[in-house]
C-alpha positions in Angstrom: -11.1 -13.1 -88.1 -7.4 -12.2 -88.2 -6.7 -8.5 -87.6 -4.5 -6.6 -90.0 -2.0 -5.9 -87.2 -0.9 -9.6 -87.1 0.1 -9.7 -90.7 3.4 -7.8 -90.3 4.3 -10.0 -87.3 3.8 -13.2 -89.3 5.7 -11.9 -92.3 8.5 -10.8 -89.9 8.7 -14.3 -88.4 9.1 -16.0 -91.8 12.8 -15.0 -92.4 13.7 -16.1 -88.8 12.0 -19.5 -89.4 13.8 -19.9 -92.7 17.1 -19.0 -91.0 16.5 -21.6 -88.3 15.7 -24.2 -91.0 19.0 -23.4 -92.8 20.9 -23.7 -89.5 19.2 -27.1 -88.8 20.2 -28.4 -92.3 23.7 -27.1 -91.9 24.1 -28.9 -88.6 23.0 -32.1 -90.2 25.5 -31.5 -93.0 28.2 -30.9 -90.4 27.4 -34.2 -88.8 27.6 -36.0 -92.1 30.9 -34.3 -92.8 32.4 -35.3 -89.4 31.3 -38.9 -90.0 32.9 -38.9 -93.5 36.2 -37.5 -92.1 36.3 -40.1 -89.4 35.7 -42.9 -91.9 37.9 -41.5 -94.7 41.3 -42.9 -93.4 39.9 -46.4 -93.0 38.0 -46.3 -96.4 41.1 -44.9 -98.2 43.3 -47.6 -96.6 40.9 -50.4 -97.6 40.7 -49.0 -101.1 44.5 -48.7 -101.5 45.6 -51.9 -99.8 42.6 -54.2 -100.3 40.2 -53.1 -103.0 42.7 -52.1 -105.7 45.1 -55.1 -105.2 42.1 -57.4 -105.3 40.9 -55.9 -108.6 44.4 -56.1 -110.0 44.6 -59.8 -108.9 41.4 -60.6 -110.7 42.7 -58.8 -113.8 46.1 -60.5 -113.7 44.3 -63.9 -113.4 43.5 -63.7 -117.2 47.2 -63.1 -118.2 50.4 -65.1 -118.2 52.8 -62.7 -116.4 56.5 -63.2 -116.2 58.8 -61.7 -113.7 60.1 -59.3 -116.3 56.9 -57.4 -116.9 55.6 -59.2 -120.0 51.8 -59.9 -120.2 50.2 -62.4 -122.5 46.4 -62.8 -122.6 45.4 -66.4 -121.8 41.7 -65.9 -120.9 40.6 -68.7 -118.7 43.8 -70.6 -119.2 45.0 -70.1 -115.7 41.7 -71.4 -114.3 41.9 -74.4 -116.6 45.4 -75.1 -115.3 44.1 -74.8 -111.8 41.4 -77.4 -112.3 44.0 -79.9 -113.4 46.7 -79.0 -110.8 46.9 -81.9 -108.3 49.2 -80.0 -106.0 46.8 -77.1 -105.6 43.9 -79.4 -104.8 46.0 -81.3 -102.3 46.8 -77.9 -100.7 43.0 -77.2 -100.7 42.4 -80.5 -99.0 45.0 -79.8 -96.3 43.5 -76.3 -95.9 40.1 -77.8 -95.4 41.5 -80.1 -92.6 43.3 -77.2 -91.1 40.2 -75.0 -91.0 37.8 -77.7 -89.8 40.2 -78.6 -86.9 41.5 -75.2 -86.0 38.3 -73.1 -85.8 36.4 -75.3 -83.3 39.5 -75.8 -81.1 40.3 -72.1 -81.1 36.7 -71.2 -80.4 36.4 -73.6 -77.5 39.8 -72.7 -76.0 39.2 -69.0 -76.3 35.7 -69.3 -74.8 37.0 -71.4 -71.9 39.8 -68.9 -71.2 37.3 -66.0 -71.4 35.1 -67.7 -68.8 38.2 -68.3 -66.6 39.6 -64.8 -66.6 36.2 -63.3 -66.0 36.3 -64.9 -62.5 37.7 -62.9 -59.5 41.0 -64.7 -59.3 44.3 -63.6 -57.6 46.5 -61.7 -60.1 43.9 -62.1 -62.9 45.2 -59.0 -64.7 48.7 -60.6 -65.0 47.1 -63.8 -66.1 45.1 -62.0 -68.9 48.3 -60.2 -70.0 50.3 -63.5 -70.2 47.6 -65.1 -72.3 47.3 -62.2 -74.7 51.1 -61.7 -75.0 51.7 -64.3 -77.7 49.3 -62.4 -80.0 51.5 -59.3 -80.0 54.7 -61.1 -80.6 56.0 -61.3 -84.2 55.0 -64.5 -85.9 58.5 -65.0 -87.1 59.7 -65.0 -83.5 56.9 -67.3 -82.6 57.8 -69.7 -85.4 61.5 -69.7 -84.5 60.7 -70.3 -80.8 58.4 -73.3 -81.5 60.7 -74.7 -84.1 63.3 -74.9 -81.4 60.9 -76.3 -78.8 59.6 -79.0 -81.3 62.9 -80.1 -82.6 63.1 -83.9 -82.4 66.7 -83.8 -81.2 67.1 -81.0 -78.7 63.6 -79.7 -78.4 62.0 -79.3 -74.9 58.7 -80.8 -76.0 60.4 -83.9 -77.5 62.5 -84.3 -74.4 59.5 -84.1 -72.1 57.6 -86.7 -74.2 60.6 -89.1 -74.1 61.0 -88.6 -70.3 57.4 -89.5 -69.9 58.2 -92.8 -71.8 55.6 -91.9 -74.6 58.0 -92.6 -77.4 60.0 -90.5 -79.8 58.2 -88.3 -82.2 59.3 -86.0 -85.0 56.8 -83.2 -84.5 57.9 -81.3 -87.6 59.2 -84.3 -89.6 56.0 -86.3 -90.0 53.2 -84.8 -92.2 50.3 -85.5 -89.8 52.2 -84.4 -86.8 53.6 -81.3 -88.5 50.0 -80.2 -89.4 48.9 -80.9 -85.8 51.8 -79.0 -84.5 51.0 -76.1 -86.8 47.4 -76.0 -85.6 48.5 -76.2 -81.9 51.0 -73.3 -82.4 48.3 -71.2 -84.2 45.9 -71.8 -81.3 48.6 -70.7 -78.8 49.1 -67.5 -80.8 45.5 -66.6 -81.4 43.7 -67.7 -78.3 44.5 -64.6 -76.3 43.0 -62.3 -78.9 39.7 -64.1 -79.1 39.8 -64.6 -75.3 39.6 -60.8 -75.0 36.7 -60.6 -77.4 34.8 -63.3 -75.5 35.6 -61.5 -72.2 34.1 -58.3 -73.6 31.0 -60.1 -74.6 30.7 -61.8 -71.2 31.1 -58.5 -69.3 28.2 -57.1 -71.3 25.8 -59.7 -69.9 23.8 -58.2 -66.9 24.9 -59.6 -63.6 21.2 -59.6 -62.5 20.6 -62.6 -64.7 23.2 -64.7 -62.9 21.9 -63.6 -59.5 18.3 -64.6 -60.5 19.6 -68.0 -61.7 21.4 -68.5 -58.4 18.3 -67.8 -56.5 16.4 -70.3 -58.6 19.0 -72.9 -57.8 20.6 -73.2 -61.3 24.0 -74.9 -61.4 27.0 -73.7 -63.5 26.2 -75.8 -66.5 22.5 -74.8 -66.5 23.5 -71.1 -66.1 25.9 -71.3 -69.0 23.4 -73.1 -71.3 20.4 -70.9 -70.4 22.1 -67.5 -69.9 25.7 -67.2 -71.1 25.6 -69.1 -74.3 22.4 -67.5 -75.7 23.5 -64.0 -74.9 27.0 -64.6 -76.4 25.5 -65.3 -79.8 26.7 -62.0 -81.4 30.2 -62.4 -80.0 30.3 -66.1 -80.9 29.3 -65.2 -84.5 32.1 -62.6 -84.7 34.7 -65.0 -83.4 33.5 -67.8 -85.6 33.6 -65.6 -88.7 36.9 -63.9 -88.1 38.7 -67.1 -87.1 37.4 -68.9 -90.2 38.6 -66.1 -92.5 41.9 -66.0 -90.7 42.3 -69.8 -91.1 41.6 -69.6 -94.8 43.9 -66.7 -95.6 46.5 -66.6 -92.8 49.2 -68.8 -91.4 51.8 -68.0 -94.1 54.5 -66.7 -91.7 54.2 -69.6 -89.3 54.3 -72.2 -92.2 57.3 -70.5 -93.8 59.3 -70.5 -90.5 58.1 -73.8 -89.0 57.9 -76.2 -91.9 58.3 -74.4 -95.3 55.2 -76.4 -96.4 56.8 -79.7 -95.6 57.3 -82.4 -94.9 56.0 -83.9 -98.2 53.8 -80.9 -98.6 52.0 -81.9 -95.5 51.6 -78.3 -94.3 51.3 -76.7 -97.7 48.1 -74.7 -97.2 46.5 -73.0 -100.2 47.9 -69.6 -99.2 51.4 -71.0 -99.0 51.0 -72.7 -102.4 49.9 -69.4 -103.9 52.9 -67.7 -102.4 55.2 -70.3 -103.9 53.7 -69.9 -107.4 54.1 -66.1 -107.2 57.3 -65.4 -105.5 59.3 -68.6 -106.0 58.3 -69.7 -109.5 57.3 -66.3 -110.8 53.9 -67.4 -112.0 52.1 -64.2 -111.1 49.2 -64.7 -113.4 48.5 -68.2 -112.2 49.0 -67.1 -108.6 46.5 -64.3 -109.1 43.9 -66.8 -110.5 44.5 -69.1 -107.5 44.1 -66.1 -105.1 40.8 -65.1 -106.8 39.5 -68.6 -106.4 40.5 -68.7 -102.7 38.7 -65.3 -102.1 35.6 -66.8 -103.7 35.8 -69.8 -101.4 36.2 -67.4 -98.4 33.1 -65.5 -99.5 31.1 -68.7 -99.9 32.2 -70.0 -96.5 31.4 -66.6 -94.9 28.0 -66.8 -96.4 27.4 -70.3 -95.0 28.5 -69.0 -91.6 26.0 -66.1 -91.8 23.3 -68.5 -92.9 23.9 -71.1 -90.2 24.3 -68.7 -87.3 21.7 -66.2 -88.7 24.3 -63.4 -88.2 24.5 -64.0 -84.5 21.0 -62.7 -83.8 19.4 -63.2 -80.5 16.1 -64.4 -82.0 15.6 -67.9 -83.3 14.3 -66.7 -86.6 10.7 -67.6 -85.9 
């Protein structure tokens, strides 16, 4: 039986307990506030420079917009025009070829370089820097540099090919070669960035796994297939997704400087065709409709990548 003397003690402890609860809640609120403040600049930037322009683009896709600010409601007229536009679908075909070739090549080259620079080589730091350097150079400068190197008259590449008695080629003058050259230059620019991402993923793999494989007598290929490749799934998923999105929506600067979409529209990717409609022909409404369609394609392709790779999970989905 509780004595009467303990009642005042219990009653006295209640305000202290309530104060502690309030302090605990306030600490939680402070953590939420700190997280919100850290995320706010990024969220505001995404809203101002991605979210709002995307919504405006979808809205403008239902209007015929001239360069002088006049708007005329056309409903689905821009999308009907898109469906019967052979130049746009030719640009989509070229974009599909560009993506299907670029993404696997960029993935393989970046992974190979990541494996290479992970080794303890002489001056490996300088080697990593040299490989990453093209990524930080302006794409306009890169385009001008490679346009000079690939020139069929005075370019160093054409000269080396001719000196090797492999014939004369117009790297930027033939549609198929121009697209291949564009892909090669894009790989040269982007491989250093994805190499660094792969290198970070490789360095996260515990060294004990490799030591155990060496003790078991596993060779390099067996080690890569059984240890490196499975444990790189999250990194591989990120590289695959980001490079696919970049291939679908990027490349405008290089195309503009290297080929301007030529020859014979051989390098006119969808993003370049949309740029032409908006800023050369002044068809802002039509370009907005095309841009919305390209975003939809990007979302569908990203969903397929998620589905095929299971989001880069380690498990096999069983």
